[in-house]
C-alpha positions in Angstrom: 121.4 47.0 -101.0 120.0 49.0 -98.1 119.9 52.8 -98.2 119.3 55.2 -95.3 117.2 58.2 -96.3 115.6 61.0 -94.3 112.8 61.3 -96.9 111.4 57.9 -97.8 109.4 59.3 -100.7 112.6 60.6 -102.3 114.4 57.4 -101.5 111.7 55.3 -103.0 111.9 57.4 -106.2 115.6 56.8 -106.4 115.0 53.1 -105.9 112.5 53.0 -108.7 114.9 54.8 -111.0 117.7 52.3 -110.2 115.3 49.4 -110.8 114.3 50.7 -114.2 118.0 50.6 -115.2 118.8 47.4 -113.3 115.7 45.3 -112.7 117.6 42.6 -110.8 118.9 45.0 -108.2 117.8 44.3 -104.7 117.2 47.6 -102.9 115.7 48.4 -99.6 115.0 52.0 -98.4 115.2 52.6 -94.7 114.2 55.8 -93.0 116.9 57.5 -90.9 116.4 61.0 -89.5 119.4 61.8 -87.4 117.6 64.6 -85.6 115.4 62.0 -83.8 116.9 59.3 -81.6 113.9 57.1 -82.0 114.5 57.1 -85.8 118.2 56.3 -85.2 117.4 53.4 -82.8 114.8 52.0 -85.3 117.3 52.2 -88.2 120.1 50.6 -86.1 117.8 47.7 -85.3 116.9 47.2 -88.9 120.3 47.6 -90.4 123.2 45.2 -90.4 126.4 46.0 -88.5 129.2 47.5 -90.6 131.1 44.2 -90.4 128.2 42.2 -91.8 127.6 45.0 -94.4 131.2 44.8 -95.6 131.0 41.0 -95.9 127.9 41.4 -97.9 129.6 43.9 -100.2 132.6 41.6 -100.7 130.3 38.6 -101.5 128.3 40.6 -104.0 131.5 42.0 -105.6 132.9 38.5 -105.9 129.7 37.1 -107.5 129.1 40.0 -109.9 132.7 41.1 -110.5 131.4 44.7 -109.9 132.6 46.8 -106.9 129.9 48.3 -104.7 129.8 51.9 -103.5 129.2 53.6 -100.2 127.9 57.1 -100.8 128.3 59.7 -98.1 126.6 63.0 -98.8 127.7 66.3 -97.3 127.1 69.9 -98.0 129.8 72.5 -98.2 129.6 73.1 -94.4 132.7 71.0 -94.0 134.7 74.0 -95.2 133.7 76.0 -92.2 134.7 74.2 -89.0 136.3 76.0 -86.1 139.2 78.2 -87.3 141.7 75.8 -85.7 140.0 72.7 -87.2 138.5 69.8 -85.4 138.8 69.9 -81.6 139.7 66.2 -81.3 140.9 66.6 -77.6 137.8 68.5 -76.5 134.8 67.7 -78.9 132.2 69.0 -76.3 134.0 72.2 -75.3 131.3 74.5 -74.1 133.6 77.5 -73.5 134.3 78.3 -77.1 131.1 76.7 -78.5 129.7 78.0 -81.8 126.8 76.2 -83.4 128.1 77.1 -86.8 131.6 75.9 -86.0 130.4 72.7 -84.3 128.2 71.9 -87.4 131.1 72.5 -89.7 133.3 70.4 -87.5 130.9 67.5 -87.6 130.6 67.8 -91.4 134.4 67.9 -91.8 134.6 64.7 -89.6 132.1 63.1 -91.9 134.2 63.9 -95.0 137.4 62.8 -93.3 135.7 59.5 -92.2 134.5 58.9 -95.8 138.0 59.5 -97.2 139.5 57.1 -94.7 136.8 54.5 -95.3 137.4 54.7 -99.0 141.1 54.3 -98.6 140.6 51.4 -96.2 138.1 49.7 -98.5 140.4 50.0 -101.5 143.1 48.1 -99.5 140.4 45.6 -98.4 139.1 45.0 -101.9 142.5 44.8 -103.5 143.5 42.3 -100.9 140.2 40.4 -101.3 140.5 40.2 -105.1 144.1 39.3 -104.9 143.4 36.1 -103.0 
């Protein structure tokens, strides 16, 4: 398992906790600070593409008979996007820009993406295990 963390010390601590409970777990902690493009590029170079990642999850689930998890963490800011919701047609609208609204919009998009990914993966794994 590979995990993206902003703080590698905290990520390593979580890794050690998991390994105490499951010594056979294979965990790799990768640094990812989204506020620095250099960090994003480095992470992208080290991490598998999503397609390879999903194949790995399916293989591990098949071998262990345990479904994996993708964890997406978001603060409550998703509750405070622009008043009219996400500006899908004009994401970079500078005329009505609000840093608070834009941040809330991005967090709401993260939550919606996680929900859709979860729904899609349930279909994928149900189909996979039904083969």
